[in-house]
A tleap script that builds the chain and sets N, CA, C and O, in Angstrom:
source leaprc.protein.ff14SB
mol = sequence {
  NMET PHE SER GLU LEU PRO GLU GLU ILE LYS
  SER ALA LYS PRO LYS ASP ARG LYS GLU GLN
  PHE LEU ASP GLN LEU PRO GLU LYS PHE THR
  ARG PRO ASP PHE LEU ASP LEU ALA LYS SER
  LEU SER ILE PRO LEU ARG THR VAL GLU ARG
  TYR MET THR ILE PHE LEU GLU LYS GLY LEU
  VAL SER ARG ASP VAL GLN GLY THR PHE THR
  ASN LEU THR LEU GLY GLU ILE LYS SER ASP
  GLU CGLU
}
set mol.1.N position { 52.901 51.310 51.731 }
set mol.1.CA position { 52.291 52.659 51.879 }
set mol.1.C position { 51.226 53.200 50.745 }
set mol.1.O position { 50.128 53.678 51.029 }
set mol.2.N position { 51.761 53.033 49.364 }
set mol.2.CA position { 50.841 53.346 48.133 }
set mol.2.C position { 49.742 52.384 48.002 }
set mol.2.O position { 48.725 52.646 47.359 }
set mol.3.N position { 49.949 51.219 48.636 }
set mol.3.CA position { 48.734 50.252 48.753 }
set mol.3.C position { 47.534 50.684 49.183 }
set mol.3.O position { 46.417 50.287 48.851 }
set mol.4.N position { 47.880 51.630 50.040 }
set mol.4.CA position { 46.605 52.173 51.131 }
set mol.4.C position { 45.793 53.336 50.466 }
set mol.4.O position { 44.640 53.612 50.796 }
set mol.5.N position { 46.636 54.109 49.321 }
set mol.5.CA position { 45.932 54.991 48.638 }
set mol.5.C position { 44.730 54.640 47.943 }
set mol.5.O position { 44.750 53.592 47.298 }
set mol.6.N position { 43.679 55.336 47.959 }
set mol.6.CA position { 42.605 54.854 47.078 }
set mol.6.C position { 43.208 54.944 45.587 }
set mol.6.O position { 44.188 55.576 45.193 }
set mol.7.N position { 42.362 54.158 44.920 }
set mol.7.CA position { 42.730 54.084 43.193 }
set mol.7.C position { 42.012 55.401 42.682 }
set mol.7.O position { 41.005 55.939 43.141 }
set mol.8.N position { 42.778 55.761 41.640 }
set mol.8.CA position { 42.271 57.074 40.778 }
set mol.8.C position { 40.936 56.732 40.083 }
set mol.8.O position { 40.894 55.661 39.478 }
set mol.9.N position { 40.006 57.400 40.097 }
set mol.9.CA position { 38.808 57.238 39.206 }
set mol.9.C position { 38.880 57.923 38.144 }
set mol.9.O position { 38.845 59.152 38.081 }
set mol.10.N position { 39.002 57.024 37.090 }
set mol.10.CA position { 39.039 57.927 35.632 }
set mol.10.C position { 37.823 58.116 35.201 }
set mol.10.O position { 37.106 57.116 35.175 }
set mol.11.N position { 37.337 59.214 34.821 }
set mol.11.CA position { 35.956 59.542 34.214 }
set mol.11.C position { 36.101 59.459 32.825 }
set mol.11.O position { 37.101 59.745 32.166 }
set mol.12.N position { 35.106 59.078 32.467 }
set mol.12.CA position { 34.786 58.825 31.003 }
set mol.12.C position { 34.810 60.095 30.241 }
set mol.12.O position { 34.185 61.093 30.601 }
set mol.13.N position { 35.608 60.028 29.087 }
set mol.13.CA position { 35.956 61.426 28.293 }
set mol.13.C position { 34.505 61.794 27.653 }
set mol.13.O position { 33.793 60.938 27.127 }
set mol.14.N position { 34.149 63.171 27.761 }
set mol.14.CA position { 32.837 63.321 27.253 }
set mol.14.C position { 32.870 63.255 25.874 }
set mol.14.O position { 33.921 63.453 25.264 }
set mol.15.N position { 31.640 62.951 25.217 }
set mol.15.CA position { 31.707 62.865 23.677 }
set mol.15.C position { 31.677 64.126 23.052 }
set mol.15.O position { 31.084 65.126 23.457 }
set mol.16.N position { 32.324 64.014 22.090 }
set mol.16.CA position { 32.437 65.073 21.304 }
set mol.16.C position { 31.200 65.304 20.262 }
set mol.16.O position { 30.381 64.401 20.090 }
set mol.17.N position { 31.100 66.526 19.588 }
set mol.17.CA position { 29.789 66.766 18.852 }
set mol.17.C position { 29.624 65.465 17.891 }
set mol.17.O position { 28.623 64.750 17.829 }
set mol.18.N position { 30.798 65.323 17.174 }
set mol.18.CA position { 30.701 64.195 16.129 }
set mol.18.C position { 30.199 62.720 16.837 }
set mol.18.O position { 29.410 61.980 16.249 }
set mol.19.N position { 30.662 62.458 17.933 }
set mol.19.CA position { 30.109 61.198 18.487 }
set mol.19.C position { 28.680 61.398 19.001 }
set mol.19.O position { 27.993 60.376 18.992 }
set mol.20.N position { 28.137 62.450 19.419 }
set mol.20.CA position { 27.064 62.723 19.923 }
set mol.20.C position { 25.928 62.679 18.602 }
set mol.20.O position { 24.790 62.218 18.692 }
set mol.21.N position { 26.409 63.147 17.635 }
set mol.21.CA position { 25.630 63.041 16.158 }
set mol.21.C position { 25.422 61.763 16.029 }
set mol.21.O position { 24.271 61.338 15.935 }
set mol.22.N position { 26.547 60.907 16.001 }
set mol.22.CA position { 26.452 59.822 15.501 }
set mol.22.C position { 25.388 58.697 16.177 }
set mol.22.O position { 24.574 57.920 15.677 }
set mol.23.N position { 25.841 59.029 17.701 }
set mol.23.CA position { 24.785 58.383 18.538 }
set mol.23.C position { 23.246 58.511 18.475 }
set mol.23.O position { 22.347 57.686 18.640 }
set mol.24.N position { 23.251 59.713 18.207 }
set mol.24.CA position { 21.507 60.007 18.197 }
set mol.24.C position { 21.032 59.634 16.633 }
set mol.24.O position { 19.894 59.960 16.296 }
set mol.25.N position { 21.691 59.118 15.918 }
set mol.25.CA position { 21.218 58.928 14.335 }
set mol.25.C position { 20.299 57.604 14.654 }
set mol.25.O position { 20.665 56.748 15.459 }
set mol.26.N position { 19.004 57.535 13.894 }
set mol.26.CA position { 18.426 56.322 14.310 }
set mol.26.C position { 19.024 55.087 13.233 }
set mol.26.O position { 20.052 55.218 12.570 }
set mol.27.N position { 18.250 54.026 13.223 }
set mol.27.CA position { 19.170 52.784 12.809 }
set mol.27.C position { 18.720 53.192 10.963 }
set mol.27.O position { 19.550 52.944 10.089 }
set mol.28.N position { 17.697 53.656 10.696 }
set mol.28.CA position { 17.443 54.321 9.365 }
set mol.28.C position { 16.930 55.340 9.392 }
set mol.28.O position { 15.911 55.495 10.063 }
set mol.29.N position { 17.456 56.304 8.701 }
set mol.29.CA position { 17.281 57.617 8.379 }
set mol.29.C position { 17.383 58.189 6.983 }
set mol.29.O position { 17.957 57.538 6.110 }
set mol.30.N position { 16.786 59.529 6.696 }
set mol.30.CA position { 17.198 60.047 5.358 }
set mol.30.C position { 17.884 61.309 5.609 }
set mol.30.O position { 18.086 61.772 6.732 }
set mol.31.N position { 18.261 61.889 4.406 }
set mol.31.CA position { 19.171 63.334 4.504 }
set mol.31.C position { 18.315 64.417 5.272 }
set mol.31.O position { 18.908 65.227 5.984 }
set mol.32.N position { 16.988 64.457 5.155 }
set mol.32.CA position { 16.403 65.496 5.885 }
set mol.32.C position { 16.196 65.306 7.466 }
set mol.32.O position { 15.871 66.156 8.296 }
set mol.33.N position { 16.493 63.875 7.647 }
set mol.33.CA position { 16.330 63.394 9.296 }
set mol.33.C position { 17.769 63.814 9.712 }
set mol.33.O position { 17.948 64.422 10.767 }
set mol.34.N position { 18.828 63.478 8.852 }
set mol.34.CA position { 20.014 63.752 9.515 }
set mol.34.C position { 20.235 65.569 9.732 }
set mol.34.O position { 20.643 66.040 10.793 }
set mol.35.N position { 19.940 66.273 8.722 }
set mol.35.CA position { 19.958 67.744 8.717 }
set mol.35.C position { 19.255 68.274 9.812 }
set mol.35.O position { 19.766 69.205 10.434 }
set mol.36.N position { 17.833 67.691 10.242 }
set mol.36.CA position { 17.230 67.988 11.472 }
set mol.36.C position { 17.842 67.855 12.804 }
set mol.36.O position { 17.805 68.639 13.752 }
set mol.37.N position { 18.397 66.737 12.691 }
set mol.37.CA position { 19.070 66.281 13.896 }
set mol.37.C position { 20.633 67.127 13.989 }
set mol.37.O position { 21.222 67.227 15.065 }
set mol.38.N position { 21.122 67.638 12.839 }
set mol.38.CA position { 22.462 68.580 12.985 }
set mol.38.C position { 22.000 69.678 13.507 }
set mol.38.O position { 22.554 70.163 14.494 }
set mol.39.N position { 20.805 70.310 12.880 }
set mol.39.CA position { 20.433 71.645 13.507 }
set mol.39.C position { 19.981 71.602 14.854 }
set mol.39.O position { 20.282 72.539 15.595 }
set mol.40.N position { 19.208 70.518 15.339 }
set mol.40.CA position { 19.065 70.779 16.973 }
set mol.40.C position { 20.383 70.488 17.634 }
set mol.40.O position { 20.473 70.942 18.775 }
set mol.41.N position { 21.262 69.936 17.246 }
set mol.41.CA position { 22.710 69.898 17.856 }
set mol.41.C position { 23.435 71.282 17.648 }
set mol.41.O position { 24.230 71.700 18.491 }
set mol.42.N position { 23.202 71.824 16.751 }
set mol.42.CA position { 23.971 73.065 16.393 }
set mol.42.C position { 25.025 73.037 15.433 }
set mol.42.O position { 25.855 73.925 15.234 }
set mol.43.N position { 24.925 72.017 14.899 }
set mol.43.CA position { 25.998 71.612 14.027 }
set mol.43.C position { 25.843 72.105 12.457 }
set mol.43.O position { 24.887 71.719 11.784 }
set mol.44.N position { 26.853 72.987 11.927 }
set mol.44.CA position { 26.564 73.436 10.768 }
set mol.44.C position { 26.417 72.623 9.482 }
set mol.44.O position { 26.866 71.477 9.486 }
set mol.45.N position { 25.843 73.096 8.404 }
set mol.45.CA position { 25.676 72.138 7.376 }
set mol.45.C position { 27.000 71.519 6.822 }
set mol.45.O position { 27.231 70.311 6.873 }
set mol.46.N position { 27.786 72.378 6.328 }
set mol.46.CA position { 29.177 71.897 5.982 }
set mol.46.C position { 29.833 70.788 7.066 }
set mol.46.O position { 30.299 69.696 6.739 }
set mol.47.N position { 29.774 71.226 8.178 }
set mol.47.CA position { 30.071 70.132 9.272 }
set mol.47.C position { 29.531 68.761 9.176 }
set mol.47.O position { 30.204 67.731 9.132 }
set mol.48.N position { 28.356 68.850 9.150 }
set mol.48.CA position { 27.437 67.497 9.435 }
set mol.48.C position { 27.742 66.837 8.052 }
set mol.48.O position { 27.928 65.621 8.094 }
set mol.49.N position { 27.821 67.423 6.881 }
set mol.49.CA position { 28.357 66.723 5.681 }
set mol.49.C position { 29.509 65.832 5.595 }
set mol.49.O position { 29.615 64.701 5.122 }
set mol.50.N position { 30.487 66.736 6.257 }
set mol.50.CA position { 31.992 66.059 6.591 }
set mol.50.C position { 31.773 64.930 7.509 }
set mol.50.O position { 32.273 63.827 7.284 }
set mol.51.N position { 30.972 65.196 8.630 }
set mol.51.CA position { 30.726 63.736 9.302 }
set mol.51.C position { 30.248 62.679 8.647 }
set mol.51.O position { 30.735 61.554 8.760 }
set mol.52.N position { 29.124 63.003 7.813 }
set mol.52.CA position { 28.614 61.889 7.157 }
set mol.52.C position { 29.688 61.191 6.119 }
set mol.52.O position { 29.732 59.964 6.043 }
set mol.53.N position { 30.478 61.955 5.390 }
set mol.53.CA position { 31.368 61.411 4.722 }
set mol.53.C position { 32.632 60.624 5.341 }
set mol.53.O position { 33.283 59.781 4.723 }
set mol.54.N position { 32.867 61.036 6.653 }
set mol.54.CA position { 33.606 60.046 7.326 }
set mol.54.C position { 33.140 59.048 7.854 }
set mol.54.O position { 33.963 58.142 7.993 }
set mol.55.N position { 31.748 58.769 8.346 }
set mol.55.CA position { 31.104 57.891 8.766 }
set mol.55.C position { 30.956 56.768 7.889 }
set mol.55.O position { 31.082 55.617 8.307 }
set mol.56.N position { 30.604 57.133 6.283 }
set mol.56.CA position { 30.404 56.410 5.516 }
set mol.56.C position { 31.809 55.779 4.902 }
set mol.56.O position { 31.821 54.705 4.300 }
set mol.57.N position { 33.047 56.622 5.141 }
set mol.57.CA position { 34.355 55.815 4.578 }
set mol.57.C position { 34.729 54.961 5.932 }
set mol.57.O position { 35.511 54.045 5.677 }
set mol.58.N position { 34.464 55.025 6.894 }
set mol.58.CA position { 34.749 54.265 8.032 }
set mol.58.C position { 33.951 53.069 8.246 }
set mol.58.O position { 34.380 52.107 8.883 }
set mol.59.N position { 32.680 53.124 7.672 }
set mol.59.CA position { 31.734 51.922 7.584 }
set mol.59.C position { 30.756 51.941 8.749 }
set mol.59.O position { 30.067 50.965 9.046 }
set mol.60.N position { 30.730 53.170 9.429 }
set mol.60.CA position { 29.832 53.427 10.576 }
set mol.60.C position { 28.066 53.467 10.056 }
set mol.60.O position { 27.091 53.012 10.653 }
set mol.61.N position { 28.131 54.128 8.845 }
set mol.61.CA position { 26.909 54.213 8.345 }
set mol.61.C position { 26.911 53.900 6.725 }
set mol.61.O position { 27.783 54.315 5.961 }
set mol.62.N position { 25.906 53.185 6.381 }
set mol.62.CA position { 25.875 52.736 4.896 }
set mol.62.C position { 24.868 53.517 4.000 }
set mol.62.O position { 23.848 53.908 4.566 }
set mol.63.N position { 24.993 53.746 2.916 }
set mol.63.CA position { 24.017 54.387 2.060 }
set mol.63.C position { 23.202 53.324 1.148 }
set mol.63.O position { 23.693 52.701 0.206 }
set mol.64.N position { 21.928 53.238 1.582 }
set mol.64.CA position { 21.039 52.115 0.983 }
set mol.64.C position { 20.723 52.531 -0.425 }
set mol.64.O position { 21.027 51.814 -1.378 }
set mol.65.N position { 20.110 53.697 -0.563 }
set mol.65.CA position { 19.537 53.920 -1.666 }
set mol.65.C position { 20.018 55.447 -1.742 }
set mol.65.O position { 20.721 55.865 -0.822 }
set mol.66.N position { 19.663 56.313 -2.820 }
set mol.66.CA position { 20.043 57.871 -2.498 }
set mol.66.C position { 19.261 58.654 -1.692 }
set mol.66.O position { 18.077 58.920 -1.902 }
set mol.67.N position { 19.925 59.021 -0.772 }
set mol.67.CA position { 19.084 59.639 0.404 }
set mol.67.C position { 18.785 58.947 1.710 }
set mol.67.O position { 18.435 59.447 2.778 }
set mol.68.N position { 19.005 57.667 1.386 }
set mol.68.CA position { 18.577 56.784 2.870 }
set mol.68.C position { 19.706 56.083 3.247 }
set mol.68.O position { 20.526 55.570 2.486 }
set mol.69.N position { 19.713 56.083 4.559 }
set mol.69.CA position { 21.057 55.716 4.945 }
set mol.69.C position { 20.748 54.571 6.288 }
set mol.69.O position { 19.660 54.600 6.865 }
set mol.70.N position { 21.645 53.760 6.616 }
set mol.70.CA position { 21.819 52.831 7.899 }
set mol.70.C position { 22.741 53.147 8.920 }
set mol.70.O position { 23.922 53.251 8.591 }
set mol.71.N position { 22.356 53.352 10.330 }
set mol.71.CA position { 23.364 53.611 11.301 }
set mol.71.C position { 23.881 52.116 11.710 }
set mol.71.O position { 23.294 51.419 12.538 }
set mol.72.N position { 25.068 51.723 11.009 }
set mol.72.CA position { 25.693 50.470 11.280 }
set mol.72.C position { 25.973 50.101 12.794 }
set mol.72.O position { 25.994 48.955 13.242 }
set mol.73.N position { 26.221 51.461 13.620 }
set mol.73.CA position { 26.505 51.202 14.944 }
set mol.73.C position { 25.403 50.702 15.875 }
set mol.73.O position { 25.645 50.089 16.914 }
set mol.74.N position { 24.405 50.945 15.522 }
set mol.74.CA position { 23.156 50.449 16.371 }
set mol.74.C position { 22.935 49.082 16.129 }
set mol.74.O position { 22.189 48.540 16.944 }
set mol.75.N position { 23.438 48.297 15.119 }
set mol.75.CA position { 23.159 46.946 15.026 }
set mol.75.C position { 24.293 46.341 15.637 }
set mol.75.O position { 24.097 45.218 16.102 }
set mol.76.N position { 25.530 46.865 15.753 }
set mol.76.CA position { 26.473 46.433 17.013 }
set mol.76.C position { 26.117 46.438 18.174 }
set mol.76.O position { 26.475 45.534 18.930 }
set mol.77.N position { 25.394 47.375 18.554 }
set mol.77.CA position { 25.128 47.483 20.025 }
set mol.77.C position { 23.918 46.493 20.170 }
set mol.77.O position { 23.970 45.800 21.186 }
set mol.78.N position { 22.762 46.282 19.286 }
set mol.78.CA position { 21.823 45.497 19.449 }
set mol.78.C position { 22.496 43.778 19.740 }
set mol.78.O position { 22.157 43.051 20.675 }
set mol.79.N position { 23.414 43.469 18.753 }
set mol.79.CA position { 23.966 42.261 18.674 }
set mol.79.C position { 24.709 41.879 20.000 }
set mol.79.O position { 24.716 40.732 20.447 }
set mol.80.N position { 25.373 43.016 20.625 }
set mol.80.CA position { 26.335 42.725 21.621 }
set mol.80.C position { 25.081 42.432 22.859 }
set mol.80.O position { 25.310 41.660 23.789 }
set mol.81.N position { 24.106 42.966 22.754 }
set mol.81.CA position { 23.190 42.814 23.999 }
set mol.81.C position { 22.361 41.397 23.867 }
set mol.81.O position { 21.561 41.050 24.736 }
set mol.82.N position { 22.605 40.698 22.819 }
set mol.82.CA position { 21.831 39.557 22.589 }
set mol.82.C position { 22.651 38.287 23.234 }
set mol.82.O position { 22.182 37.151 23.166 }
savepdb mol mol.pdb
quit
């Protein structure tokens, strides 16, 4: 009887602001770039600075030189597609 019931379709959890911010960062970016992006997403300055600290600690973003960063999550996506 239960086998005849349709399977539940689980929708993907909507991304929070932090995930949206990370997804929209380009591969190479500067501090003014990420501040502009944060402003366009209505993310306060202190919050986006906290996000960047978390991304750096988790290895999602690397600091190349002072004020220049690389979004390492984009490199993973590209290598998965190859």
